[in-house]
Structure formats: structure tokens, C-alpha cells
N, C-alpha and C positions, 0 to 999 in steps of 0.2 A: 156224166155229171155226178150220178149217184156213187160211182166207183171213186171219183175224186173226193167226194164228201166223206165217204167211208174211210179213205186213206187219211184224210185230214183229221177225222175223229180218232183214228188209231194213233196218230202222232201226238195229238193232244193228251190222250190217255197215257201213252207211254212216257211222255215227258213229265206229266204230273206224277206218275209213279216214281220216276227218277228223283224228282224233288222230294217226295215223301220219304224215300229211302235215305236220301242225303241228310235230311233234317233229323231223322231218327239216328243216323250214324254219328252226327256231330255231337250229340249229347255225351257219349262216352269219351269222345276225343277231347272235349273241353276240360275234362278232369283227369285225362290220362297222364301218367307220370312221365317225366322227361326221359327216364331210362327206357320205358316202353316205346315211346315215340322214336327214340334213337335206335332201338333194336329193330324197329320196322324199317327205318331208313337204311340201316346197314344191310338188312336182308334184301331190300329193293336194289341196292347197288350191286350186291353179289348176284342177284338174279339177272340183272342186265348184262353183266359180264358173262355169266353162264349161258345166256341165250343170245350171245352176240351174232351167231350165224343166222338164227331165226330173224333177228331184227334187220340184219343186212339183206337177207332174202326178201323180206317184206318191203324194205326201202327200194330194192332193185325193181320191184313191181311198180312202186310209185314213180320212180325215175323213168321207167319205160313209158308209162302213161304220160308223164310230163313231156318227154321227147316227142311222142306222137301228137301231143296237143300244141307243140311248138311254143312252149313256155319260154320266157326270157332267160338269159344267162343268170341274172341276179336271182330270179325266182328259183331256178334249179340249184343254185348255190345254197340257198336257204333250206331247200328240201333234202339235199344230198347228205347221206351219212356214210362214214367210213369207219375203220377200226378206231382211229384216234378220236373221232367225234363221239362215238359210242362210249369209249373209255372216259372221255371228258364228262359225259352225262353222269356216269357212275361216280366219278370224282366229285362232281358238283353236289350230288346227293350226300356223299360222305362229308363234304365240307359243311353242308347244312346241318348234319348231325352234330358237328363240332361247335356250332353256334350256341350261344346262351339261349335258353328257352325263354321267350318273352312272356309267356302266360304266367300271370301272378307277380310279375315284376312290379315293384312299387316305384312309380314314376315320381311321385312327390308325397311328402307327408308333413303335416303341421298340426299344431295344437291351438285351439281357440281360447280366448280368455275365460270362457265358461267351463273349460276343462275337456271339451269334446276333442277326441283324437281323430283326425281325418287323413285318409290315405287315398291316393288316386292309383288304381291298380290296372295293369293290362289284362284284357280279356279277348278271346277270339271274336272275330267278326261274325262267324256263323257258317253260312254256306256261300261259297264263292263260285260264280259261273265264269269260266274262261273260254272265250271264243277266239280261235286262231287259225291262221292260214299257213300252209307250207312248212312250218317250223316244227318238225317232230320232236325236237329237244324240249319244246315247251311242255309236252306231256310229262316228262320227267321233272323238269324244274318246277312247274306249277303244282304237281301232285306233292312233291317233297316239301315245298315251302308252305303250302296250305296245311299239311299234316303237322309240321313243326310248330305252327302257330295255333294249332288246335281247331282248324277249320276243315269241314268237308268241302269237296270240290266236284263240280260237274264240268267235264272237259268236252268241248265240241271242236274237234279238229276239222280242217277242210277236207273236201273229197280228194284233193291232190295228195294228202299225206295220210289217208285213212288206214292203209295197211301198216305203215310204220308206227303210227300212233297206237293202234290196237296191240301190236307186238310189245311195245314199251309198256302199255297199260297193264298187260298181263303180268309183267314182272312186278309192277307196283302192287297189284292185288295180292300176289304171292307174299310179298314182304309184309303187308298188313296182316294177312292171315297167320303168318309164322309168329308174329308178335302178339297175337290174341286181340287184334283190333279189327273192327268190322270192315270187310272188303268194300262195302258200299260207301265208305268214307271218300274213296276216289273212284268216280264213275266216269265212263266215256259214253257219249251219245252214240247209239249204234247206227243211226241213219245219217246219210249225207243230205237228206232233204232240207232245203232252206227253211221250211216251215218250222223245223225244230229250233232254229235260231230265234224265230219270232216268238215262240213259246218261252224261251229263256229270257228274252227281253221283257216279257210281261211279268216275269218273276216267279213263274210256276206256283201260282196261288200263295205267294208269300214265302215260299221255301228259299228263294235266292236273296241274299242280303246285298251283294255287290257283284257287278259284272266287270271283267277285265278283258278287253279285246286286244289281240295281237295280230296285226295284218296291215293291209294296204289302206289307203285313204277311203276307198269305197266301203270296206267293212267297218272301219272305225266311225266313219260318218254316219252310217246306218245305226250303229249301236248308240252313238251319242244322241241321235235325233229320236229314236224309237224306244229306248230303254225306260222302263218305269221304276227302275231301282238305281241307286248310285253307280257311277262308272268311274273307274281309274283308267285313264288312257291319255295318249297323245295322238293328234290327228296326223301330223307330219313331223319329220325330222329335218327341218331346214337349218342345218348346222353351219356356223361360220367360223373361219379363222381370221384373226386380224394380226398382221405382221407389222409391228411398230418400227420406227426408225432406229430404236435402240436394240432391236432384236439381233441375236447372233445369227449370222447368215447360214452357217452349217446347220444349226438347230432348226431354223425356220424351214430350210429345205427338207430335212429329214422328217419333221413333224407333218408338214404339208403332204408329203408323199404317203406317209402312213395313214394320216387321217382320211385321205381320199381313197387310197388304193388297197389298203390291207384287206378289207372286205367292203366292196362298194354297195352291197345290197342290205346293209344294216342301218338302223335308224340313227346311229351315231356317226355315220360317214359324213365327212364335210362336203357341203354342196356349193359353198361360196367362199372364195379367198379374197380378202381385203388387204391391200398393201398401202402403207403410209406413202403418200406422194413424195414426201421428203426423202424417202429411201428408194424411190423408183429406179434410180440409176445404179444403185448397188445391189438391191435385193430382188428386184423383179425377175430379171433374166435367169439367175441361178435357180430360183424356185420353179419357174415355169419350164425351164429346160429339164429339170429333174422329173417334173410331172409328165412331160411329154415322153421322156425316155421310159417311164414306167407304163406307158400306154394310155395316158389320159388325154381326152379331147379338151381343149381350152376354148371357152367362149368368153369373150372379153369386151370391155368398154372401148370406146374410141381412144381414150387416153392410153390404155394399155396397149392397144394394137399399134399405136404410133411408135411405141418402143419395142414391141415384140409382134411384128406383123404376121407371124405364122398363125396367130389365133383367129378363130372364127368370130364374126360379129355377134355380140350378145344382143338379145332383144329384151324388152321389158319383162316378158314372161320368164326369162331365165332366172331373174333374181328371186322368183317365188316358186321355182320348180325343184321338187325333190327328185333328183335324177335316179338314185339307186343304181347307178351305172358309172362307168369310167368317164365321166364328164364333170367339169367344174366350171363355174362362172367366176370371173375375176374382174375386180375394179380397183382403181386407185381412190383413196379417200384422204380427206384433209385431217390427218392425225387421228387421235383418239376421239375428238369431237365428231369427225366424219364417220368413224367406225360405229360409234354409239348411235348416230342418226340412221345409218344404213340398217343396222341390226334391228333397231326399234321399228323400222318401216317394214322389213321383210321377214323377220325371224318368226318361227313357230314356237319360240320360247322353250326349245328342247335343250340344246347344248351349244355353247360357244367357247372358243379358245382365243387367248391373247398370247402372242410370242413377243416378249419384251424384257429388257433389263431395267427399265426405268420404273422404280417402285411407285411413283405417282401415277403413271399410266395404268399399272396393274390395279391399284386401288380404285381408280375411277372405273375401270372395266368391271371389277367385282361389285362396286357399289351402285352403279348406274344402269347396268343391264339386268333385266328381270327375266332371266331364263332359269330353268330348273337346275341346270348344271353349268358351271363356269370353270374353266381350266386355265392355268397359267403355265406356259412352257411345257405343254403336254398335249398329246393327240386327243382329238374328240372321240376316238374309238375306245377310250377308257370309260365312256358313258355306259356302264354296264354294272349290274349288281355284283357279279362275281369279282370284278376288278375293284369294287368298293369294299370288299371283304364281307359281303352279305351272303356268300356261298353261291347264290344265284339270284335271279330276279323273276318276278312274274310279269314284269313289264316296266315301262317308264311312264310316269304320269306328269303332265305339264299343268294340270289344274292347281288351284291354290287351296282347296279344301282337303283336309285330312292328309292324303299322301301326295308327295311331290318328288320327282326324280325317280331313281330305281325303287321299285316296290318289292321289298324283301319281307322277312318275317315280322319285323316290328311294325311295318306299314300294314300288315294283314291282321293287326289287332286294333281293338277299340279300348275303352277303359270304363271302369265303374268306380264309384266312391264307396269306401268302407269307413263308416263313422262309428266310433266306440265311445260310449258314455258311461256314466256312473250314477244314473238316475236323474239327469238334467231334464227339466221341462222348460218350455219357452214361455217367457212372461208376456 
């Protein structure tokens, strides 16, 4: 018991020290020039490419541990790195360097009748805590995005990706140092003890301004229920595709297969397919045949199974399940009204897509569905900050305060008001 208490005390002290260093490092970041931040980002990307063998060796260790632990295929897909994925991490950092620096950007400006000049100006949030599972690329994305926005960041990767994350973090630290910025601006929690997460959720004595979780429902749920600081997050990605009677059949088939099967383990993967009952005779079989051929299991309503009997019977739970696997639930709905009702009932407000040529249907879909990302005639797998031109993302938020959708550099800023006068006093 005494040993456990001593260990817990050590973790508290170590995490508080991490927070203190992060807060101290954030001050020079907030006023760092765009050129200096971009120089650090370029050096980080170069270091990742230079250390690709070290990163892949570290990832091989994590993958071996995942195999021994009998992790799911989707989990291992998120964890796995290869040369292309490592190169993509470096490319993502370079893309972030090319983005406009949000810090100091004037969002709005106006003059009052009394002559006061008022500006609303972007400022860094401060210190960001990022807690994530299995995705080693988050180490690079989060570190680079926070730096560009003038924030310090404390990274806590899962035990499953610890070797990969440490190897990537070492490259980020070298990039900071080469540009004359404090290495403590991007820190990684050195322990896999879950107690470290608890300390981050408490805010590290006021050091952490925002928490961003990236992981499964269990992790995100814990963060949202226990955090004492604001959280940018989504709990689940229950993403829907609605195929309207006006949809082009070939387009519907191609988008459905891509949205479900391109990468089944990401939060933007489609989990439910809704097809207009008026198009069941023409659109249902081609889309489901293509999904089956791609290796997808179909779980369907009675009405769907009457037309496509190969499907398994869907249960009520299927409509609210984030499979993160090669499984999709399928239902027929009564046009756009039925699609809106189904999505309102089961969606997690992450991402939804409509496949249609009828402009009225599209506008109703966009106006009446309250999810963070809505797409027309495009795959749900585009729910990604990189695909939005943000360079990368630190996560996707489905809340309605501050950040919503992909969280990129702009979403990692707040704002302050600059008010210029010429001697005015208030009567």
C-alpha cells in the first residue's frame, strides 16, 4: 500500500512538473514569429524522414505487442505505420507550415460612434492536453498543429503505441530545438500508468487549458465525464449515407463502398446506409452487391431483406452501433423525411452524406440535419482536417461551443479584443 501511494505521489509530481514546463514554454510560443514556427515545422518533417527506420522499428515493437494481445484488425490498422504513412506524417507537417498563421489574425474590426477602434484578434489557447489511443500519427499532427497556433501541448499516447509515439516525439523535439524554440513546448507523458490521465483531466493545477481525446468510446466517455477543463471531442462516429431516388446509381455505389470500406476503423467511416424506398428496385441491389463484393457484411431491416435476402437481420442495436469494421446496417426510408427522422434518432452528430441530384433534397438535408459535417455526393471519409485543407487535424468535435468539426489551427485559438482610443472617457 505504501509503495502504491509512493508511486501515485511520484506520478502526481511528475505530471505537475510537465504542466509547469508546458506553461513556461507556451509564453515564448505565443509571440514567436511565423518564420520561426515554420522553421521548426520544416525541421520536424525532415527529422521524421531522416529517422524513418527508427520510427518503423519502434512501430514494429508496438505491432508485435498488439498481435500478442490479439487486438482487433481495425485497431491494428490505426496503429500500423509503413513508409507511406510515415512520409504522410512529414507531408502533413509541411502542409501545416504552409497554412496562414492564425495568431494575430484580425477576425473583425469596427469603430464605435465615440471614436473607439475595436478589433477581435486571434490568440493561442495556451496549453493543450491530447490523450489518444493507437494512432501514432496523432503525435505528429497534434504537435505540429499546436505549435502553429502558438500553443504548448502535452501528449499522452496509449500504451499500445508508446514506442512509436516516443520515436516521433524525438523528431518533434529536435525540430523545436533547431529553430530556437523550447523543446518543452511539445512534451510526451513518459508513463503508461492510467493515473497520468487522471492528473491531466484535473488540469495539472491550472496548466492545461483544453483537453482533446482521440480514441474509443471508453476513453472519450471518461474524458468527458471526468475532465475539469474544456474538452474538444466526439463520443462516436455514427455516420450515415442517404441515397435518394434522384441519385446516380454508379455514384451511389462508388461512394457507399468508399465511405464504408476505404478504412473501416476511422471515425468518418459510414456505419448506416439509408436508401429511399422509392428507389429500392433500382438502387438497392447494385449498392449492396458492391459492398458485399468489397467484403462488407450487410445487416438489414425486414424491408431490405425482402429485396436482398442475403443480408443478416438487423437488430435495434445495429442502428446505434459504431462498428469500426467491415459491417454496415441498411434500411429503407420514406424519402428525405424518413432519412432526416432516422438520422435525428440515431446519429452521433458527426458526419452524414446525401447522394442526390434533386437540389431540394440536398438543401433540406443540409438545413435540417444538425451534424458537424454534411456532405453532398461525396464520401464520409472526407471528414478529415487534411482533406478540408487544414493541413491536419487534432480531432473532430461534435459539440456546439467554440470548435466544431475538424479541429485545426484556427480552432486551436481563442481571441481577445484590442480597443484603441484617443482619450475617451465613459459618461
